C-alpha positions in Angstrom: -6.5 26.3 14.2 -10.6 25.8 14.0 -10.4 26.8 9.9 -7.5 24.0 9.9 -9.3 21.4 11.5 -12.9 21.9 9.5 -10.6 21.9 6.3 -8.6 18.7 7.1 -11.9 16.9 7.7 -13.7 18.1 4.6 -10.7 17.5 2.6 -10.6 13.9 4.3 -14.3 13.5 2.9 -13.7 14.8 -0.3 -10.4 12.4 -0.7 -12.6 9.2 0.5 -14.9 9.7 -1.9 -13.1 10.7 -5.0 -11.3 6.4 -4.4 -14.7 5.4 -3.1 -15.8 6.8 -6.6 -12.9 5.0 -9.0 -13.7 1.4 -6.8 -10.3 1.7 -5.1 -10.2 -0.5 -1.8 -8.0 0.9 0.9 -5.3 -0.6 2.5 -6.4 -2.5 5.0 -5.9 -1.1 9.0 -5.2 -4.7 10.3 -2.4 -5.3 8.1 -0.4 -2.5 10.1 -1.9 -4.1 13.8 -0.5 -7.6 13.1 3.2 -7.3 12.2 5.4 -5.7 14.1 8.0 -4.4 11.8 6.7 -3.0 9.0 8.4 -1.5 5.8 6.6 0.8 3.3 7.6 1.3 -0.1 5.3 4.6 -2.0 6.4 4.5 -5.8 7.3 1.1 -5.5 7.4 0.6 -9.6 7.2 -3.1 -10.4 8.1 -4.2 -6.9 11.5 -5.8 -7.6 13.5 -3.9 -4.9 10.9 -5.3 -2.2 10.3 -8.6 -3.9 14.4 -9.2 -3.0 13.7 -7.9 0.3 11.0 -9.7 1.3 12.9 -13.3 0.2 15.8 -12.4 2.3 13.9 -11.2 5.5 10.8 -13.3 6.0 10.5 -12.0 9.5 9.4 -8.8 8.4 6.3 -7.7 6.3 6.7 -5.1 3.0 4.1 -2.9 1.9 4.7 -1.6 -1.8 2.5 1.2 -2.9 2.0 2.2 -6.5 0.0 4.9 -8.3 0.7 4.0 -11.8 -2.0 1.1 -12.6 0.0 -0.5 -15.4 3.2 -0.7 -13.0 0.9 -1.7 -9.8 -0.9 -4.5 -11.7 2.8 -6.0 -12.8 3.9 -5.6 -9.4 1.0 -7.2 -7.6 0.9 -9.8 -10.4 4.8 -10.5 -9.3 4.1 -10.4 -5.8 1.3 -13.2 -6.1 3.5 -15.4 -8.5 6.0 -15.3 -5.3 3.7 -16.4 -3.2 5.8 -15.0 -0.2 3.2 -14.2 2.7 5.1 -11.1 4.0 4.9 -9.3 0.6 1.5 -7.4 -0.4 1.4 -4.7 -3.0 -1.2 -1.9 -3.4 
């Protein structure tokens, strides 16, 4: 058990350093504290599905994550253009 704990901490530190070196900012934790109903999509593509859900469910908050930089940029641009306050992309 001690080995797992030590390696988990080291892995977390390496992961955090990797993303800091890349210049990526983490998702703010306050986002998850301020909303009661949060939907999370991992692998959101260009965000079309969550965009439509956010339009029809204004009381819920939608967080979309895409790892492909090109699709993520398109998604974030689309979300910003929609000006929906309950929709965020990363």
